[in-house]
C-alpha positions in Angstrom: -46.0 17.3 9.1 -43.4 14.5 9.4 -44.4 13.5 13.0 -48.0 13.1 11.9 -47.0 10.9 9.0 -44.9 8.7 11.3 -47.7 8.3 13.9 -50.2 7.4 11.1 -47.8 4.8 9.8 -47.3 3.3 13.3 -51.1 3.0 13.8 -51.5 1.3 10.4 -48.8 -1.3 11.3 -50.4 -2.0 14.7 -53.8 -2.6 13.0 -52.2 -4.9 10.5 -50.6 -7.0 13.3 -54.0 -7.3 15.0 -55.7 -8.4 11.8 -53.0 -11.0 11.1 -53.3 -12.3 14.7 -57.1 -12.7 14.4 -56.8 -14.3 10.9 -54.2 -16.8 12.3 -56.6 -17.8 15.1 -59.5 -18.3 12.7 -57.3 -20.4 10.4 -56.3 -22.6 13.2 -60.0 -23.2 14.2 -61.0 -23.9 10.6 -58.1 -26.4 10.1 -59.1 -28.2 13.2 -62.7 -28.4 12.1 -61.6 -29.5 8.7 -59.5 -32.3 10.0 -62.4 -33.6 12.1 -65.0 -33.4 9.3 -63.2 -34.8 6.4 -59.7 -36.2 6.3 -60.1 -37.3 2.8 -60.5 -33.9 1.2 -57.4 -32.5 2.9 -55.7 -31.6 -0.4 -58.7 -30.0 -2.0 -59.6 -28.1 1.2 -56.2 -26.8 1.5 -56.1 -25.6 -2.0 -59.5 -23.8 -1.6 -58.4 -22.4 1.7 -55.2 -21.1 0.2 -57.1 -19.5 -2.7 -59.5 -17.8 -0.4 -56.8 -16.8 1.9 -54.8 -15.1 -0.9 -57.9 -13.3 -2.1 -58.6 -12.1 1.5 -55.0 -11.0 2.0 -55.1 -9.1 -1.3 -58.4 -7.4 -0.3 -57.0 -6.4 3.1 -53.8 -5.1 1.6 -55.8 -3.0 -0.9 -58.2 -1.7 1.8 -55.3 -0.7 4.1 -53.5 1.0 1.2 -56.6 3.0 0.3 -57.1 3.9 4.0 -53.5 5.2 4.3 -53.9 7.1 1.0 -57.1 8.7 2.2 -55.6 9.7 5.5 -52.5 11.1 3.8 -54.7 13.2 1.5 -56.6 14.5 4.5 -53.4 15.4 6.2 -51.7 17.2 3.3 -54.9 18.1 1.4 -53.4 16.7 -1.8 -55.1 15.6 -4.9 -55.7 11.8 -5.2 -52.8 9.7 -6.4 -53.7 8.0 -9.7 -53.3 4.2 -9.8 -52.6 2.2 -12.8 -56.1 0.9 -13.1 -57.9 3.0 -15.7 -61.3 2.3 -14.3 -60.3 3.3 -10.7 -58.6 6.4 -12.1 -61.8 7.5 -13.9 -63.8 6.8 -10.8 -61.6 9.0 -8.6 -61.6 11.8 -11.2 -65.3 11.7 -11.3 -65.5 11.8 -7.6 -63.3 14.9 -7.3 -64.9 16.9 -10.1 -66.2 20.3 -8.7 -69.5 19.8 -10.5 -70.2 16.7 -8.5 -69.0 18.0 -5.1 -71.3 19.2 -2.3 -71.0 22.8 -1.0 -69.0 21.6 2.0 -66.6 19.6 -0.1 -66.3 22.6 -2.5 -65.4 24.9 0.4 -62.8 22.4 1.6 -61.3 22.3 -1.9 -61.2 26.1 -2.0 -59.4 26.1 1.4 -56.9 23.5 0.0 -56.2 25.7 -3.0 -55.6 28.7 -0.7 -53.3 26.7 1.5 -51.4 25.5 -1.5 -51.0 29.2 -2.6 -49.7 30.1 0.8 -47.3 27.2 0.8 -45.9 28.4 -2.6 -45.4 31.9 -1.2 -43.8 30.7 2.0 -41.8 27.8 0.6 -38.5 29.7 0.4 -38.5 30.2 4.2 -39.2 26.6 5.1 -36.3 24.7 6.8 -36.6 21.8 4.3 -34.0 20.2 2.0 -34.0 21.6 -1.5 -35.3 18.3 -3.0 -38.3 18.4 -0.8 -38.9 22.0 -1.6 -38.9 21.3 -5.3 -41.2 18.3 -5.0 -43.7 20.3 -2.9 -43.5 23.3 -5.3 -44.2 21.2 -8.3 -47.1 19.3 -6.7 -48.6 22.5 -5.3 -48.4 24.3 -8.7 -50.1 21.4 -10.4 -52.8 21.2 -7.8 -53.5 25.0 -8.0 -53.5 25.0 -11.8 -55.9 22.1 -12.0 -58.5 23.2 -9.4 -58.2 26.9 -9.2 -60.1 27.8 -12.4 -62.6 25.0 -12.0 -64.1 26.0 -8.7 -67.7 26.9 -8.9 -70.7 25.7 -11.0 -72.1 26.9 -14.3 -71.8 30.7 -14.6 -70.1 30.9 -11.3 -67.3 28.7 -12.6 -66.8 30.9 -15.6 -66.9 34.1 -13.5 -64.3 32.6 -11.1 -62.0 31.6 -13.9 -62.4 35.1 -15.4 -61.5 36.7 -12.1 -58.5 34.5 -11.7 -57.3 35.3 -15.2 -57.9 39.1 -14.7 -56.0 39.0 -11.4 -53.0 37.4 -13.1 -53.1 39.9 -15.9 -53.4 42.8 -13.5 -50.3 41.5 -11.6 -48.4 41.1 -14.8 -49.4 44.6 -15.8 -48.2 46.1 -12.5 -44.8 44.3 -13.0 -44.5 45.6 -16.5 -45.5 49.1 -15.4 -42.8 49.1 -12.7 -40.2 47.9 -15.3 -41.4 50.6 -17.7 -41.0 53.3 -15.0 -37.5 52.2 -14.3 -36.7 52.2 -18.0 -38.1 55.7 -18.3 -35.6 57.1 -15.8 -33.0 58.9 -18.0 -29.6 57.4 -18.0 -30.4 55.0 -15.1 -28.5 52.0 -16.5 -25.4 54.2 -17.4 -25.2 55.6 -13.9 -25.6 52.1 -12.4 -22.8 50.8 -14.6 -20.5 53.7 -13.6 -21.3 53.2 -9.9 -20.5 49.5 -10.1 -17.0 50.3 -11.5 -16.1 53.6 -10.0 -18.0 53.8 -6.7 -20.7 56.0 -5.3 -18.6 59.2 -5.3 -18.3 59.3 -9.1 -21.9 58.1 -9.5 -23.1 61.0 -7.2 -21.8 63.5 -9.8 -23.9 62.0 -12.6 -26.9 61.8 -10.4 -26.4 65.4 -9.6 -26.0 66.2 -13.3 -29.3 64.4 -14.1 -31.1 66.4 -11.4 -29.7 69.6 -12.8 -30.9 68.6 -16.2 -34.4 68.2 -14.9 -34.4 71.6 -13.2 -33.2 73.3 -16.4 -35.8 71.5 -18.4 -38.5 73.2 -16.2 -36.8 76.6 -16.5 -36.5 76.2 -20.3 -40.2 75.2 -20.5 -41.3 78.3 -18.6 -39.1 80.7 -20.5 -39.7 79.2 -23.9 -43.5 78.8 -23.5 -44.3 82.1 -21.8 -41.7 84.5 -23.2 -40.0 83.5 -26.4 -42.9 81.8 -28.3 -45.5 84.5 -27.6 -43.1 87.2 -28.7 -42.2 85.3 -31.9 -45.8 84.4 -32.8 -47.8 87.4 -31.6 -45.3 90.2 -31.4 -44.2 92.6 -34.1 -42.1 90.9 -36.8 -38.4 91.5 -37.5 -37.7 94.8 -39.3 -40.9 96.6 -38.1 -39.3 98.8 -35.3 -35.7 99.8 -34.6 -35.2 97.5 -31.7 -36.0 94.5 -33.9 -33.8 95.6 -36.8 -30.1 95.4 -37.4 -28.6 98.9 -37.8 -27.5 99.9 -41.3 -23.9 100.1 -40.3 -23.9 96.4 -39.1 -25.9 94.8 -42.0 -22.8 93.9 -44.0 -21.3 91.8 -41.3 -24.5 90.6 -39.5 -24.2 87.1 -40.9 -20.5 86.6 -40.4 -19.6 83.6 -38.3 -17.2 85.6 -36.0 -20.0 88.2 -35.4 -22.6 85.5 -34.7 -20.1 83.6 -32.4 -19.8 86.8 -30.4 -23.6 87.0 -30.1 -23.8 90.0 -32.5 -25.5 90.6 -35.8 -28.8 88.9 -36.3 -28.4 86.9 -33.0 -28.4 90.1 -31.0 -31.6 91.4 -32.6 -33.6 88.2 -32.0 -35.7 86.7 -29.2 -32.5 85.3 -27.7 -31.8 88.6 -25.9 -33.7 91.2 -23.8 -33.5 94.1 -26.2 -35.6 92.5 -28.9 -38.8 92.5 -26.8 -41.3 95.3 -27.3 -42.8 97.3 -24.4 -46.3 97.0 -25.9 -48.6 96.2 -23.0 -50.7 93.6 -24.8 -49.8 91.7 -28.0 -51.7 89.5 -30.4 -55.4 88.6 -30.6 -55.0 86.9 -27.2 -54.0 90.3 -25.6 -51.0 88.6 -24.0 -49.4 90.7 -21.3 -45.8 90.5 -22.6 -44.0 92.8 -20.0 -45.9 91.2 -17.1 -45.2 87.7 -18.3 -41.5 88.5 -18.8 -41.2 89.8 -15.2 -43.2 87.1 -13.6 -41.3 84.3 -15.4 -38.0 85.8 -14.3 -39.2 85.9 -10.7 -40.9 82.5 -10.9 -37.9 80.6 -12.2 -35.9 81.9 -9.2 -38.7 81.0 -6.7 -39.1 77.5 -8.3 -35.3 76.9 -8.0 -35.4 77.9 -4.3 -38.3 75.6 -3.6 -36.8 72.6 -5.4 -33.3 73.0 -3.8 -34.7 73.3 -0.3 -37.1 70.4 -0.8 -34.3 68.2 -2.1 -32.1 69.1 0.9 -35.0 68.2 3.3 -35.6 64.9 1.6 -31.9 63.9 1.6 -31.7 64.8 5.3 -34.8 62.6 6.1 -33.3 59.7 4.0 -29.9 59.9 5.7 -31.2 59.8 9.2 -28.9 59.2 12.2 -28.5 55.4 12.0 -25.2 53.7 12.3 -24.3 52.0 9.0 -21.1 50.4 10.3 -22.6 47.7 12.6 -21.5 44.3 11.4 -20.7 46.0 8.1 -18.5 43.3 6.6 -20.8 40.5 7.7 -23.8 42.2 6.0 -21.8 42.7 2.8 -20.5 39.2 2.8 -23.8 37.3 3.3 -26.4 39.7 1.8 -24.7 41.5 -1.1 -25.5 39.1 -4.0 -28.8 39.1 -5.8 -29.7 35.5 -6.7 -32.3 36.5 -9.2 -29.7 37.8 -11.6 -29.7 35.9 -14.9 -27.9 38.2 -17.3 -24.1 37.8 -17.5 -23.5 41.5 -18.0 -25.7 42.3 -15.0 -23.7 39.8 -13.0 -20.4 41.4 -13.9 -21.7 44.8 -12.9 -23.0 43.4 -9.6 -19.6 41.7 -9.0 -17.8 45.0 -9.6 -20.3 46.9 -7.4 -19.7 44.5 -4.5 -16.0 44.7 -4.9 -16.1 48.5 -4.9 -18.3 48.5 -1.8 -15.8 46.3 0.0 -13.0 48.8 -0.9 -15.1 51.6 0.5 -15.8 49.8 3.7 -12.1 48.8 4.2 -11.1 52.5 3.6 -13.7 53.7 6.2 -12.3 51.2 8.7 -8.7 52.2 8.1 -9.5 55.9 8.4 -11.3 55.3 11.7 -8.2 53.6 13.2 -5.6 55.9 11.8 -3.4 57.8 14.3 -1.1 60.6 13.1 1.2 63.2 14.5 -1.2 66.0 15.4 1.3 68.9 15.5 2.7 68.1 12.1 -0.8 67.7 10.6 -1.9 71.1 12.0 1.2 72.8 10.5 0.6 71.3 7.1 -3.1 72.2 7.1 -2.3 75.9 8.0 0.3 76.0 5.2 -2.1 74.5 2.8 -4.8 77.1 3.6 -2.3 79.9 3.3 -1.3 78.7 -0.2 -5.0 78.4 -1.2 -5.7 82.0 0.0 -2.8 83.3 -2.1 -4.2 81.5 -5.2 -7.6 83.0 -4.6 -6.3 86.5 -4.2 -4.1 86.2 -7.3 -7.0 84.8 -9.5 -9.3 87.6 -8.3 -6.8 90.3 -9.1 -6.1 88.8 -12.5 -9.7 88.8 -13.5 -10.2 92.4 -12.4 -7.2 93.4 -14.4 -8.3 91.6 -17.5 -11.9 93.1 -17.3 -10.6 96.6 -16.9 -8.3 96.0 -19.9 -11.2 94.7 -22.0 -13.1 97.9 -21.2 -10.3 99.9 -22.7 -10.4 97.7 -25.8 -14.1 98.3 -26.1 -13.6 102.1 -26.0 -11.0 101.8 -28.7 -13.2 99.5 -30.9 -13.1 95.7 -30.8 -12.6 95.5 -34.6 -9.1 96.9 -34.1 -8.0 94.1 -31.8 -7.2 90.4 -32.1 -9.5 87.4 -31.3 -7.7 86.8 -28.0 -8.1 90.5 -26.9 -11.8 90.4 -27.7 -12.4 87.2 -25.7 -9.7 87.6 -23.1 -12.1 87.8 -20.1 -13.9 84.6 -20.9 -10.8 82.6 -21.7 -8.9 83.8 -18.6 -11.9 82.8 -16.4 -12.2 79.4 -18.1 -8.5 78.7 -17.8 -8.5 79.6 -14.1 -11.4 77.3 -13.6 -9.5 74.5 -15.3 -6.0 74.8 -13.7 -6.8 76.2 -10.2 -8.7 73.0 -9.0 -5.6 70.9 -10.1 -3.4 73.2 -8.0 -5.8 72.9 -5.0 -5.8 69.1 -5.4 -2.0 69.1 -5.1 -2.1 71.3 -2.1 -4.7 69.1 -0.4 -2.2 66.2 -0.2 -0.5 68.1 2.6 -3.6 68.0 4.9 -4.1 64.2 5.2 -7.9 64.4 5.6 -10.4 61.6 5.2 -11.3 61.4 1.5 -14.8 62.5 2.1 -13.6 65.5 4.2 -10.9 66.2 1.7 -13.6 66.3 -1.1 -15.7 68.8 0.9 -12.6 71.0 1.5 -11.8 70.8 -2.2 -15.3 71.7 -3.1 -15.3 74.6 -0.7 -12.1 76.1 -2.1 -13.1 75.7 -5.7 -16.5 77.2 -4.8 -14.7 80.2 -3.3 -12.6 80.5 -6.4 -15.5 80.4 -8.8 -17.6 82.7 -6.6 -14.7 85.2 -6.3 -14.1 85.1 -10.1 -17.8 85.5 -10.7 -18.3 88.5 -8.4 -15.2 90.1 -9.8 -16.7 89.7 -13.2 -20.0 91.2 -12.0 -18.2 94.2 -10.4 -16.5 94.9 -13.7 -19.8 94.5 -15.5 -21.3 97.1 -13.2 -18.6 99.5 -14.2 -19.4 98.8 -17.8 -23.1 99.3 -17.1 -22.4 102.7 -15.7 -20.4 103.7 -18.8 -23.3 102.5 -21.0 -25.8 104.6 -19.0 -23.6 107.7 -19.4 -23.4 106.9 -23.1 -27.2 106.4 -23.2 -27.8 109.9 -21.8 -25.7 111.4 -24.6 -27.4 109.3 -27.3 -30.8 110.2 -25.9 -30.0 113.9 -26.2 -28.6 113.4 -29.7 -31.7 111.5 -30.8 -33.9 114.3 -29.5 -31.8 116.9 -31.5 -31.8 114.6 -34.6 -35.6 114.3 -34.5 -35.9 118.0 -34.0 -33.6 118.9 -36.9 -35.2 116.3 -39.1 -38.7 117.7 -38.5 -37.6 121.3 -38.9 -35.5 120.7 -42.0 -38.0 118.7 -44.0 -41.4 120.0 -42.9 -42.4 123.5 -44.0 -44.8 125.5 -41.9 -48.6 124.9 -42.5 -47.8 121.9 -44.6 -50.3 119.1 -45.1 -47.9 116.6 -46.6 -47.7 113.0 -45.1 -45.1 112.5 -42.4 -41.7 111.3 -43.5 -41.1 107.6 -43.1 -37.6 106.5 -42.0 -36.5 102.9 -42.3 -36.0 101.3 -38.8 -32.4 100.4 -39.7 -31.5 104.1 -40.2 -33.0 105.3 -36.8 -30.2 106.0 -34.2 -30.5 104.0 -31.1 -29.0 103.9 -27.6 -26.7 101.2 -26.1 -28.9 98.5 -24.5 -27.0 97.6 -21.4 -29.3 94.7 -20.6 -28.5 93.0 -24.0 -24.8 93.7 -23.3 -25.1 91.8 -20.0 -26.9 88.9 -21.6 -24.2 88.7 -24.3 -21.4 88.5 -21.8 -23.1 85.7 -19.9 -23.8 83.7 -23.2 -20.1 84.2 -24.2 -19.0 83.0 -20.8 -21.2 79.9 -21.0 -20.0 79.0 -24.5 -16.3 79.5 -23.6 -16.7 77.4 -20.4 -18.4 74.6 -22.4 -15.8 74.6 -25.1 -13.0 74.5 -22.4 -14.6 71.6 -20.6 -15.0 69.5 -23.8 -11.4 70.3 -25.0 -10.1 69.3 -21.6 -12.0 66.0 -21.9 -10.5 65.3 -25.3 -7.0 66.4 -24.5 -6.6 65.6 -20.8 -8.5 62.3 -20.8 -8.8 60.8 -24.3 -5.5 61.7 -25.9 -3.7 61.0 -22.6 -5.3 57.6 -22.4 -4.4 56.8 -26.0 -0.8 57.8 -25.5 -0.4 55.8 -22.3 -2.1 52.7 -23.9 -0.1 52.6 -27.1 3.3 54.0 -26.0 3.6 51.9 -22.9 5.2 49.1 -24.9 8.1 51.2 -26.3 8.8 53.6 -23.4 11.5 53.7 -20.9 9.3 53.3 -17.8 5.8 51.9 -17.1 3.4 54.7 -18.2 0.4 53.1 -16.6 1.9 52.8 -13.2 4.1 55.9 -13.3 3.8 59.3 -15.0 1.5 60.2 -16.7 -0.7 57.1 -16.1 -4.5 57.1 -16.7 -6.4 60.0 -15.3 -8.9 59.8 -12.4 -12.3 61.4 -12.6 -12.2 64.8 -10.9 -15.4 64.8 -8.8 -14.9 68.1 -7.1 -13.9 70.1 -10.2 -16.8 68.7 -12.2 -19.4 69.3 -9.5 -18.2 72.9 -9.0 -18.2 73.4 -12.7 -21.9 72.4 -12.8 -22.8 74.7 -9.8 -20.8 77.6 -11.2 -22.5 77.2 -14.6 -25.9 77.0 -13.1 -25.2 80.2 -11.1 -24.4 82.0 -14.3 -27.7 80.7 -15.8 -29.7 82.1 -12.9 -27.9 85.4 -13.0 -28.1 86.0 -16.7 -31.4 84.3 -17.7 -33.3 87.6 -17.1 -31.3 89.4 -19.7 -30.8 86.4 -22.1 -33.9 84.1 -22.2 -31.9 81.6 -24.4 -29.6 80.6 -21.5 -31.8 77.8 -20.1 -32.1 76.2 -23.5 -28.3 76.6 -24.0 -27.7 74.9 -20.6 -30.1 72.0 -21.4 -28.2 71.3 -24.6 -24.9 71.5 -22.7 -26.0 69.1 -19.9 -27.5 66.7 -22.4 -24.2 66.5 -24.4 -22.1 66.4 -21.2 -24.0 63.4 -19.9 -23.1 61.2 -22.9 -19.6 62.7 -23.4 -18.6 62.3 -19.7 -20.1 58.9 -19.4 -18.0 57.8 -22.4 -14.9 59.5 -21.0 -15.3 57.9 -17.6 -15.8 54.3 -18.9 -13.1 54.6 -21.7 -10.4 57.0 -20.4 -10.5 57.1 -16.6 -9.5 54.6 -13.9 -11.1 54.1 -10.5 -9.7 56.2 -7.7 -7.0 54.6 -5.5 -9.0 55.6 -2.4 -12.6 54.8 -3.1 -15.0 56.1 -0.4 -18.7 56.3 0.1 -20.3 59.6 -0.9 -23.5 59.2 1.1 -23.0 62.6 2.9 -21.9 64.5 -0.2 -25.3 64.9 -1.8 -26.6 67.5 0.7 -23.2 69.2 0.6 -23.7 69.7 -3.2 -27.2 71.0 -2.5 -25.9 73.4 0.2 -23.4 74.9 -2.2 -26.1 75.1 -4.9 -28.4 77.0 -2.5 -25.6 79.4 -1.6 -24.8 80.1 -5.3 -28.5 80.5 -6.0 -28.7 83.1 -3.3 -25.6 84.9 -4.3 -26.4 84.8 -8.0 -29.8 86.3 -7.6 -28.5 89.3 -5.6 -27.0 91.1 -8.6 -30.1 90.5 -10.7 -32.4 91.9 -7.9 -30.1 94.8 -7.5 -30.3 95.7 -11.2 -34.1 95.2 -11.3 -34.7 97.4 -8.2 -32.2 100.2 -8.5 -31.0 100.6 -12.1 -33.5 102.2 -14.6 -34.1 100.2 -17.8 -32.9 101.3 -21.2 -35.2 103.8 -22.9 -35.5 102.2 -26.3 -35.1 98.4 -25.9 -36.7 95.7 -23.8 -40.2 95.1 -22.4 -39.7 97.6 -19.6 -38.5 100.6 -21.7 -40.1 103.9 -20.8 -40.5 103.0 -17.1 -38.5 104.2 -14.2 -38.0 100.8 -12.7 -38.6 97.3 -14.0 -41.0 96.3 -11.2 -43.3 99.2 -12.2 -45.1 96.8 -14.5 -46.7 95.2 -11.4 -48.2 98.6 -10.3 -49.3 99.3 -13.9 -51.1 95.9 -14.1 -52.8 96.4 -10.7 -54.1 99.9 -11.7 -55.3 98.8 -15.1 -56.6 95.3 -14.7 -57.7 95.1 -11.0 -60.2 97.0 -8.8 -58.9 100.0 -6.8 -59.3 98.2 -3.5 -57.0 95.4 -4.6 -54.3 97.9 -5.5 -54.6 99.5 -2.0 -54.4 96.1 -0.3 -51.3 95.2 -2.3 -49.7 98.5 -1.5 -50.4 98.0 2.2 -49.1 94.4 2.1 -45.9 95.6 0.4 -45.2 98.2 3.0 -41.8 97.7 4.7 -43.5 98.0 8.0 -45.3 94.7 7.4 -42.6 93.0 5.3 -39.8 93.3 7.8 -41.8 91.8 10.8 -42.9 89.0 8.5 -39.3 88.3 7.5 -38.2 88.4 11.1 -41.0 86.0 12.1 -39.9 83.6 9.4 -36.3 83.7 10.6 -37.4 83.0 14.1 -39.6 80.1 12.9 -36.7 78.6 11.0 -34.4 79.0 14.0 -37.0 77.3 16.2 -37.5 74.4 13.8 -33.7 73.9 13.4 -33.2 73.9 17.2 -36.0 71.4 17.6 -34.6 69.2 14.9 -31.2 69.3 16.5 -32.6 68.3 19.9 -34.5 65.4 18.4 -31.4 64.2 16.6 -29.4 64.3 19.9 -32.2 62.5 21.7 -32.1 59.8 19.0 -28.3 59.4 19.3 -28.6 59.1 23.1 -31.3 56.5 22.8 -29.2 54.5 20.4 -26.2 54.6 22.7 -28.4 53.3 25.5 -29.7 50.5 23.4 -26.1 49.6 22.4 -25.0 49.7 26.0 -28.0 47.5 27.0 -27.1 45.0 24.3 -23.5 44.8 25.5 -24.7 44.4 29.1 -27.0 41.6 28.1 -24.3 39.8 26.1 -21.9 40.0 29.1 -24.6 38.6 31.4 -25.2 35.8 29.0 -21.5 35.0 28.9 -21.4 35.0 32.7 -24.4 32.6 32.9 -22.8 30.3 30.3 -19.7 30.2 32.5 -21.5 29.7 35.9 -24.2 27.3 34.6 -21.9 24.2 34.2 -20.5 24.7 37.6 -24.0 24.9 39.2 -25.1 21.8 37.3 -22.0 19.9 38.5 -22.7 20.9 42.1 -26.3 19.8 41.9 -25.4 16.4 40.3 -22.7 15.8 42.9 -25.1 16.6 45.8 -27.7 14.2 44.4 -25.1 11.4 43.8 -23.3 11.8 47.2 -25.5 13.8 49.6 -23.3 13.1 52.6 -20.2 14.5 51.0 -22.0 17.5 49.7 
């Protein structure tokens, strides 16, 4: 554009010179003729000539100026420049009104508007000075605002203006919708603030917690909407049958806080636990299939959890890719980290903290990649650390087994004869082990000298093994208690039969037509419901674990931070720099706490439908409490690192705990008969018999035969084998593709290095060749 303007200006100057030369020649001729004709009127002629000359010069200057302005407008397609003369200004505005333009001129005006719009969009990338950009932007915006809505004639003009207005409103609506979607993401701003101050490793925990909260909301919706609400609204009310009534011996203490805290009393005989639900096949005016719904919801929650976890792992794997993020890492961070659209001071502070944290992460990655240690000493220390961890795991498993066996003896003696600690010894011991063992593992891990990300994964694996061992030890002890309950159930069942017989024979004479004797449901003897007992144990374990977590936050983080903050001025040493200092956020312990807690939810939700609701409440409170604790009581880690590879590691552990937590539930459903007088499956040999009952009653006979053939082990086992082979094939294919991508990337990098070396060689040789050529041209004989 600048070269065209210069050429136009040069042409105008050349034309001006030619005009002046011609005018000078004409003036000379006229002066000569004037001298010849009349020498007397020299003064008058000169004055007239000067007047005419001035007018002619003014007209030429005005015409040349108008020509230059018209050419400049044609070049830049600008609106006409307004002159000071009001009449000329009105004339030009009248000339450029869209109503007075021809179709060709109107089309050109539309093209000019479109070009101005494109210029506004591409102005940021123009290699112009900032002053020129601002001038061009202002002129283009004024031009578009003036002529965009006025294009067209009559109704067309109004329609075009309406379209332009609606397009702008639609774009504004889309922006507002995107902002609304971002604002609707729960706790997004809190997590961004934590990430900016503490790094991506701490933020990954809160992202994982939010994801777990969403999963539990779905589980809670299924359980609450398809199990608890139908039974509460359409089932038999409380007090109508023995399984929905507190026994007479427990009525006096059914509302005590200690009893309700242990999930007894009215809490035990409510929709919160398995034993409250009736085995009636259809309930209410809707004929709702309660036993079938209970079984399908239990299976469906597990299937949904598998699907979501596997899908999330696949998405994380696709997003991570195999690209190298370390190429020119510091250059990218230095020149492209800041967002120049930030206008809020608080947002700018968070962005500054985020960039600082990302530089710390990158520096640590670079240091770890260049570190060189004594390999023999490192191996010895790692073997020693693993040996100490194995000793801790074995000791914790033995302690839990010992405590559970001891609690069974307390249960046989009667829990009312023991203290609160003895009644809750199992839950408290498991919670304390889960609190202190990760700290011990963290101390042991300092011997290994791993990369922080690798150290985090080892720490997670060890705590996972600890929690899993404790959980399975607890389940084995529960299996022993279930067997005791079943033996007790056989005795109670025989006694109930004898009681009913004696009651009938002792109160009903022979050949009597009196009405049958009515007995209050609270006075009817009942057997021990082992399913409710299992659900109560898991609820107690969840509650004790939650209380331990919150007390640890208050004592270990808040009170510690307060003491360090206010006693640092009057203490012998620097409490902030030395012992005890401010605490760091334990990512591994908190992540494993979430996974362990979710495993207990999956394991016990079949026997306690209230567990998903309880876990939703816990996660909701934990998000706010832990966000407050991190921002107020914790300090960033000394070794900040990127946690980009930790998300799938979390998901892998969650998938393992999901598989291992569903095994005991499947075992009890398939092998152990349900209780005879409580729960929706009472009176059946196995819990899954409700499927066969539904197929026989509600479906045609051929459908039942097809289902029985499809469930035949002869078909199921080959199908499972085929799925395993397909998974193995897909995994092998994915691995080969990944290796091929890595090889291609290495080849591209090698080609890039080779090209750069060739360019350097050419840069060195080219001056020498140029010098030889110049020398040969200058002195051909010597060359």
